[in-house]
N, C-alpha and C positions, 0 to 999 in steps of 0.2 A: 367103916362107912365114911369116915373123914377122908381116908386115902382115895376111895372111889369117887367122892365128890370133887376132890382136887383134880383127878384125872379128867372128869367131865368138864370142869371149868377150863382146863388147858385145851381140851379138844374143841370146846366152843370158841375160844379165842383164835385157835389156829384156823378154824372154819371161817370166822369173820374176816381174818386177815386175807385168806385166800379169796374171799368174795370181793373184797376191795381191790385187790390186785387184778382180778378178772375184769372188774368194771373199768379200771384205768386202761387196761390193755385193749378193751373194746373201743375206747375213745381215741387212743393214740393211733398214728399212721401205721399201716401194715409193715411189719418187720420182714426183712428178707428171709424167705423160707428155703429149706434144703430142697434142691431139685430132685424130684422123684426119679428122674432118669439116672441120676448118679446112684441112688439107692438100688435101683433095679439093675444097674450095670455092674455086674459082679467082676467084669474084667478090670474095671477101674480100680479095684482094691488090690490088684496084683502089682507086683514090682517088676516092671519090664522097661525096655528102652524107650517106649512111646509115652510113658507116664509124664515126664516133664512137659512135653508138647501139649498133651491134653489138658494139663493143669493150667498152662499159660493161656490156652484158648478159653477155658472156663472163667479164668480171672478177668480176661479182657472183656468178656460179655457182661460182667457185673460192675465195671467202672463207670461212674457218672461224672460229668464235667459241669463246673459251675463258673460263672463270670465273677471277676473281682468287683466289689462295690466300694466306692469311696464315701466316707462319712463327711458330708459337706462342711459341717461346722468344724470338725477336726482339721480338714484340709485348709479351710480358710484361716484357722488359727496358726497352722504351720507357715502359710504364706506371709501372714502379717507379722508374726513374732519371731520366726526362725530364718526365713529366706533372706531378708535384708538386714544388714548390720547398721545402716544409717537411715534415720527417718527422712532426711532431706532428699533421698533418692526419688521420692514420689514425683517431684517437679521434673526431674530429668526424664522419667518414664512417660509422663503425660505430654511433655513437649515432644518427645520422640514419636509418640503415637499421633500427635497432631501433625508432625512433619510427614509421617507416612501417609496420612489422609490427604494432605496437600499434594504430595508426590503422585498419589493415585489419580486425583482429578486432573493434575497437570498432564499426566500420561494419556488419559482419555481425551483431553482437549487437543492433543496433537492430531487426532483424526476427526474430532467433532468439537469445533470451537464454541458452539452454542451452549455447551454444558456449563461454561463459566458464568453465564448470565450477563447482567449489565450492572453498571454503577459500582457500588462498594462490594457487591458480591463477587466481582471479577478479581478483587485484590486477594492474592494468596498470602496470608499472613496469620500470625498467632498472637492473640491478645490475652494478657493476664491482668486481672483486676482483683484487688483485695478490699474487703469491706470490714472495717474494724467494728462498726456497730453491730452488724449482723454476724460477725465472726465467720465469714465465708471467703473463700478464694475461688475465682472463676477463671477457667482456661478455655478460650474459644478459638476455633479455627474455621476457616472457610474451605474445608476439604470436601471429600466425597460424601461425608455423612453416612448414616446407617438407616436401613429400613427396619421395619418391625421384626422381620425374620433375622436380620443381622444382630439386633439387640439380644434376641433369644439365643442365637447360635454363638455369638462372640463374647458377650458379657455374661450371659446366663450359663455358659459352659466353661468351666475352669480349664485352663491350658489349651483352649481352642484359639488358634491365632488366625485372625482375619488377614493379616499380612501374608502368612504362608499360603493361604488359600488364593489370595490375589496373585501371588507370584506363580502359582501353578496354572492359574487361568490365563496369564499372559505368556506362559512358556518360559519363565525365568529370564526375561529380557535383560540384557546387560545394561540397558539404559536406566534400570530401576536400582535405586540405592535405598531400599527400605530397611528399617532398623529392627522393629519389634517382631520377632518370629517365635518367641517362646510361648506367648499367650498368657503370661501371668503378670506382666508389667502393670496393667491397669489396676490390679488389686493392691498395689503398693499404696494407693490412696488411703487405705484403711490404717496405715501407720499413723496418720495425723487426723483422720476424719471419722466421726461416728456415723454420719449419713452422707451419701453421695447421690447427687441428682445429675442425670445425663439427659440433656435436651438435644435432639438431633433431627436434621432434615436432609433427606436424600432426594435427589432429583426425580426418582421414580416412585416416591411414596410420600405420605403425609408426615407432619412433624409429630414426634412422639417424645414422651418423658419416661425415662427409666430411673427407678429409685430403689436403693437398698441400704440396709443398716448393718451390713457385714454378718448377717445371720444366714439361715438356710433358704431365705425367700427374697424375692424382689417383685416389684410391680411395674407394669407397663401401661401407660394411659395415653390416649390421643390428646395432644395439646389443645386446650380450648381456645387459646389465643391465635391459633392458626400458624401459618409458616412465617413466624416473626424473624427467624434466623436467615431466611433466604436460602441458604445452603450451608451445611457444615454441622459442627458439634460444639456444644457448650457444656463443660463439666463443672459443677458447683460442689465444692467441698465444705461441709459444715464441720468446722475444726473442733478437736477435743480441747479440753481446758489446758493441757500441757503443751499444746502446739500453737499457742497464741503468738509466739515470736515470728511465725511465718507470715503474719499480717503486716509486718514492717516492710516498707519499700526497700530499704537498704539490704535486708536479708534476702529478698527475692532477687534483687539485682546481683548480689553476690553468687547466688546459686545458679542463675542463668549464665553469668560470666564464667563460672567454674565448669559447668557441665555442658552447656548448650550454646556456647558463644559462636560456634562455627556451623550451626544449622543453616541450610541454604535459604530458608524463608525468614522474613523479618519477624522478630519477636518484640512485641510492643507491651510496655507496662504503663498502666494508668497511674501517673505520678502527679504529685502536688508540689507547688513551689510558691513562695511568697514574693510578691512584686509590689512596688510602690506606684500608687495611682493618685491623681489629683481629683479632689471632689470639692464642690462648692460649700462655703461656710454658711450656715443658716443664721440670719440676724435675729437678735433677741427682740421680742415685742415690748415696747415701752408702755408705761401706764399713762393715764389721762393727764396727770399733772405735768409729767415730763414732756408730753406732747405740746401742752399750752405754753410752757416756758420756751420750748424750742421754736414755736410759731412766733412768739413775741420777739425773740432774738433775731429771727429771720427777717421780720418786718423792719427792724431798726437797721439791719444790715442792708436791706434793699434801698432805704433812703440814702445811705451814703454812696451807694453804687451809681446813682444818677449823676453825681458830681465828678466821677472819674472819667478818664479819657477812653476813647474807643478801643485802643490797643489793649488797655488794661481790662476792659470788659470782655474782649475776646479771650484773653488769658484766663479770666475767671470762668468763662464758659467752658474752656477746655478742662480746667481743674474739676469743675462740677461733673463733666462727662466722665473723667477718670474715676471720680468717687462713685459714680453710678455703676461702673463695671463690677461684675460679681467677684467676690473674694473666694480664693481656693486654698486648700490645705492638702498635704500629702499624708496618705495613710497606707498601711500594708494590708494587702488582700491575698487570699489563697486562691490560686488558679490551678485547674486540673487539665492535664493534657496527656496525649499518648507519646511515650518516649521509646525510641528504638534502642535496644540493648546490644544487639549483635551486628555492629557495622563493619567488623573485620571479616574478610573472606578467607576461606580455607585454601591457602595458596598451594598446599601440597597436592591438591587434586588437579592442578594445572600442569602443563608441560614446563619443565625448567627453562626452556629457551624463551618462553613467552612471558616470563616474570622478570620485570626490571629490578635492579639492585635496590632501588628505593622501597619497593614493596617488601623485599626480604627484611630490610632494616626496620620498617614499620611493624611488620609481623613479629619480629624478634622482640621489639620493645613492648608490644601488646602481650605477647605470651609470657615474657619473663618479668614484666613490670620494671625493666631496667632501661635507663635513659641513655646509656652509652651504646655506641655502635659495636656490633660483633667483629671479631678479628677475621672471621671467615665462616662459610656455611657450605653445606652439601645437601643437594636436593636430588632424590633418585626414586625410581620405581623398581622394585625387585619382582622378578617373575621366576617361575619354576615350581619347585615343590611347594612353596608358599608364596603368595602374592601380598605385597604391602607397599605402601608409600611412606616416605619419611623425609623430614626436613630437620637437619641437625646444625647447631650453631656452636661456635667457640666464643664464649663470653669475652668482652673486652678486658675485664679484670677478674682475677680469681676471687671467689667469695671469701669473706673474712673467716668463716668457719669451715674452710675446706678440709683442714686436718683435724679439727676438734671432733668432728662427727664422721670420721673416715669409715668406721665400721657400722654406722647406722644405715638404714635404707635411704637411698637417694630419691628425691622427688623431682629431679630435674628433667627426667624423660617421662613424657606423658603418653598414655595409651588411649587411642581413639578407635572406635568402631563406627564406620560410616559417619564421621564427623561428630560423634557424640563421645564426650569424655567418659572413660571407664575408671581408670586408676592411675596413680603415679607412685604407688608403693610396691615396688618389687625390685629384686636384684638379678633377675634372670636374663634381662635384655642388654645389660651393660656391665663390663668388668669394673671393679672398684677404682682402678687407676684412671678410668675415664669418666668418673662420676661428675666432673665439672661440666661435661657436655650438656647442653640444654636443647630440647626439641621435642618432636612428636613422632609417633609411629601409628599409622592408621592401617588396619588390616581387617579383612572380613573373615580370615581363616584362623584367627587366634582362638584357642580353646578356652572359652569362658564358662563359668558356672551359670546356672539359670538366672541368678540375680544380676549377672553382668558386672559384678564387683571384683571378682578375683580371677586370676589366671590359674588354669590347671597345669600341672607339670606335664610337659609334652615335648616330644623331640623337635617339633617345629620351632620352639623357643630357642633351641640351640642353633638352628639354621638361621633364624632371624638375627641372633646375637653375632654369629659369625659374619654375616653380610654387613651388619652395621659397623662392626670393628674394622672390617676391610675397607669400607668406604671412608671411615674417619682417618685411618692410617694413610690412605691415598691423598686425602685432603692435607694432612700434616706434611706428607712428602712433597706435595706441590709447593707448599709454602717454603719448605726447606730448600728445595732445588732452586727456586727463584732467588732466594737469598744467597745461596752458595755460588751460583753462576755470577751474580753481581760482584761478590767478594773476589772471585778468581779474576774477573776482568779488571778490577781495581788493582790487584797485585801485579798483573801483567803490565798494566799501564805504568806502574811505579818502576818496574824493571826496565822498561823502554826509556823512561826518563833518566835513568842512571847510566845508560849506555853512552859511550863517547860521542860528542857532538861533531857536526860537520866542520870542515876546515874554516868555513865562513864564521866570523864572530857573531855573537848574538846581536850586537848593535847594527852591524851591516845587514844582517838578515832582517832585522826589524825595520830598518830604513827601506830596504828593497821591497819588503812585503807591504809597507805602507804606501810607497809610491805605486806599486803594482795595483794595490787595492783602489787607490785614488783614480788611476788611469782606467781601471776596469769599471769603476763607478761612473766615470764620465762617459765611457763608451756605452755602458748600459743605459745611461740617461738619454744619450743621443739616439740610440737604437730603439729605446722604448717609445720615443715620440713618433718614430717613423715606421717601425716594424712591429705589427701586432703579434707575430709568432714569438719574437724575442720577449715581448711583454708577458706572454703566456708562460714562457720558460722561466722567467724570473719569479712569477707567481708560484710555479711548481717547486722551484728551489726553496722559496720561503716556506711553503707548506711542508716540504721534506725536513727543513731545519726545525720547524715547530714540532713535527712528528718525532724527530730525534730527541728533542727536549722532553716531550711527553714520555717517551720510552725511558729516558734517563730518570725522570721523576718516578716512573713506575718501579724501576729497579731499586732506587733508593728507598721507596716506600716498602718494597718487598723485604729489604734487609731490616728496616725498622720494625716491620710487622712481625717477622719471625723472632727478632730480638725481644719484642714485647711478649710474644707467645712463650718463648723459652724462660723469660723472667717469671712469668706467672705459673707455667705448667711444666717446667723442666723436671721437677721432682716427680711429677706424675709419670712422665716418660721413663725416667729411671726406674721407678717402681714397676712399670710395665715390663721392663727388661728382666727384672727379678722374678715377677709373678707369672708372666705370660710367655711360656716357653715356645708356643706355636708361632708367635709373632715377634720373637726376639730379634731375628735378623732385620725385619723392617724397622723395628724400634731403634735398633743400634745405629741406623743411618740418620736418625733424628737427633742423636746426642751432640752436645756442644761442650767443649772444655777449653780452659786457658792452657797455653803451652809456653815453653821457654822462648819461642820465636814469635808468638802471636801478639805480644804486647797486651794492650787493653781489650783486644778483640778475642772472641771465642771461635774456635774452629771445630768442624765436624771430623769424624774419623776418615771420611772420604777425602777431605782436604789434606789431612795429615799424610795419607798414603800418597797423594799426588805430589807432595812436597818432600817425600823421603829421599834420602841420599841413594845413589846407585848402589845396588847390592845389599841394601838394608833389608833384613828379613823379619824384624820384630817391631811392634809398636811399643815404645817405652813410656812408662808412666810412673809417677811417684805421688803417693797420698800423704796428706798432711793437714794441719789445722787451718792454714791460710796460704794464700798465694805468695805472700812475702816470705813466710818461713820456709816454704818448699823451695823457692828459688835460691835460697841461701844454704840449702842442705848439702853436706859433703857427699851424699850419694850421687850427686849429679856431676861431680868434678870431671871425671874421665869422659862421660857422655858428652858434656858440653865442649870439652877440649877437642873431641873428635868431630864436633859439628852436628851431633844428632839433636833432633827436636824431641822434647820430653813433655808429655801431657801432665797437667796438674790436677789431681783428684782432691779437691779441697772441700767438697760437700760431704757431710757424714755418711750420706747414703751411698757415696761412691765406693766405700769399702765393701758394702754388700754387693754393689754392682760388679766389682771386679771378680768376686767369687762366682758369679753366674755368666759373665761374659769373658770367656777364656780366649776367644779369637774373633776377628772381624772378617766377614766374608764380603769381598768386593764383588765377586761374581762366583759362579760355580767352580771355576778353575783357579781362582786367586783368593787365597786366605792368608791372613797375618795373625800370628799369636800376639797376645798382649803380655808384656813382661814387666814386672815390677822392679824398679831400681833399688828397692830396699830389701829384696828377698834373695835367698841363696840361689845360685845357679844362673846368675846374670851373664848373658852372652852379648859381647860387644863386637858386632861385625863378624867377619870370617877371619879367624886367627890363622895365619899361615904357619908353615912348619918352623920357620925361624922364631916366631913369637912363642910357639909351644916349647921349643928347646930352651928359650930364655926363661920361661915360666918354671920349667922343671929345675933349671939351674938355681934359680932364686929360692925355690922350695927346699932344695937340698942345703943351700947355704945357710938359710935361717931356720932350719928344722929344730935346732937346739933352743932357739928363742921361742918358737911356737909351742914346743913341748913344755917349756918352763911356764909360759902363760897359762897353758891348759891345766897344769898342776896347781898353779896359784889360784885359779878360778874354778876349781873343782866344785861341781854342784850348781854353779851359776851359769855356765855356758856349756853347750854341747861339744863344740870343737873350736880350735883356733887355726886359721890358715892364712896364707898370703893372699892379698886382694889385688885385683887389677882394675877396680872401679875408682880408686883414690888417686888424686893427683898431688895434693898438698897436705892433706890431713894425715896424721900418723896412723890412726886406727879408727875403726867404726864397728858398731854392733849390727849384725845382719840377722834378719828373721829367717827361720826355716821355710822351706818351700811351701809347706801346708800349715804353717803357724800363723798366729796373729801378728800383724805389724804393730809397731809402737803406737801408731795412730789409732788402730782398731782397739788396742788395749785402753787407750785414753778414752775412747768413746764408750766402751763397756763400763769403765769405772764411773762415768758420769751418769749411768742409768740410775733411776730412783730406787729400784729394787735389786741392786747388784749385791753380790756376796763378796765382801772384802777378802775372805780367806782364799779365794781363787787366784789372787794376784800377789 
């Protein structure tokens, strides 16, 4: 009985569970059922060649498509907390949007000037105001404004760009330089604000107020105050507690100067300043007793005045009048006024021919905050695979930390997109050896991420880098060529002065020249008073003489300018020869060295080649610690005896340079190898057969001596041989063809982390 009752209980539970499942299935949506046609189709169960096709058709008919949906709160959280890395970006984005709005109304006014309105409404400007008491920042523009529909479509739809829509409407006109096209820049305001209020007035609609607290909702109301803006948009940010530093005037000035200094339209900040003003001094009210005493004293004084003379009475009257004048004092008052922050124009958007030198200098000083003039600049527009404009400057002096932070990211080159600063932290647009260059690159084609803060890796960056480097090397070459031509002219002038003089003595020639000059001056004076053509000719000669003097000054200035450039950045050029194999030839023509014939002046490799002896096939050099020590080296004895010029490599980096610069290419057909005077295999000119026979004879004659030296120095030298590079010294130690020179070993020993066991 007990077992039977258990079975009944179990059956009852199963029945109850089945009833609940049935009830739930009746409330749930219909589940897909097996098609009766498949059941009835017996052929479908067979295995044949048409089976895969029929299964694909059946599967396609059962597929349902759904639209992706974004969770607004989550998307806003991503934009606010993950998209931007710096909170200060909000001001850049809002000013960019305001600039776009002003550009739009300006574009429309080209065909309809009435849209600008009258009075202050016609002023196309951006105004920023901070309220410390209310903890708000307001950014206002007199741009195109937004209608109610625009507020819903542009601000109410994330990633919907009104700028992109406007560009499509005007057919992507080349006259437009609009910035914000991602549609998310506005939402950067929530980095610093809890609540955002947008008041806007469009010419075709009423004035509306849009407000949101960064949640999934926003409100739009018709402004009860009416069209108080006239036209445009005012964005008011109610700042968070941790964003109060953006209420400071200096902070706002800094951000505008950093990100939006070159916006086309004036950016005004409502600023305060203390001024001294004069105000009247309020007299203290006297009590009754003091008044009575004063009246009695005044009466006695009046009796004495009757006895005085008239001139004294007039003087008293004047003194009284002076006493009656109101007294003033100076106090400090706070005055508020609109101050323009972006008074410097983006000169890179202009044609280079239309920009005077003074504008480049002023722009450089503003950009770099450096008060010295630059050594040179290059301004160009690149077209082709990628379009961009750039202005690059050579600073007048090298920065003090040029080599301390060589491997860090350089911030000298600034990236702009449509005159809006994006970043200066990248290494992809400039090689490290040119990190001293300062300037800007402005391109619409650069691949930025959505936040417009970082560059994406892209092949266009390599193209831009290649063009920038080429332009800079052309600039360096122009400076070098001017200096080189002046030095060659000076050397030719010295040669002419050393030539034999004419048979006429110097005194006779001077006397003759003086008399001739005096006679000519008299003739010119007489003809000038009578002949107008002669007067014009004399003026032309004077102009030519002054022009020649100006040219001479320019050449001297070119020599000094390149000497200053080499003094500051010579090591950078040498590093470029080591690191940049693609531009090694161009960089090699910029090099400067002291030589055995140059004295205190440095010469280029091109100058060395032009001054080479006839038949010379090699460029000789010797590396050492200093110019003085190298010039006294026994390695140079034979070379100097034969009249060869030898370059002095006295900079530590020259040792590395010589390993990468094995030859100098004058042109495609003419090349000269560089040969060290301290290494094995030195070739001095073309040895004729007679010299070779003499060398072999000496080798055989002193073979016993060389063998003895080799045995005595076993393990210390590789070999001992007769040398033809010595003139007076008995012996010298020469480095192998591919070994370290003595100077290189000295440099390596001086390294902080060297291994003494290697030496």
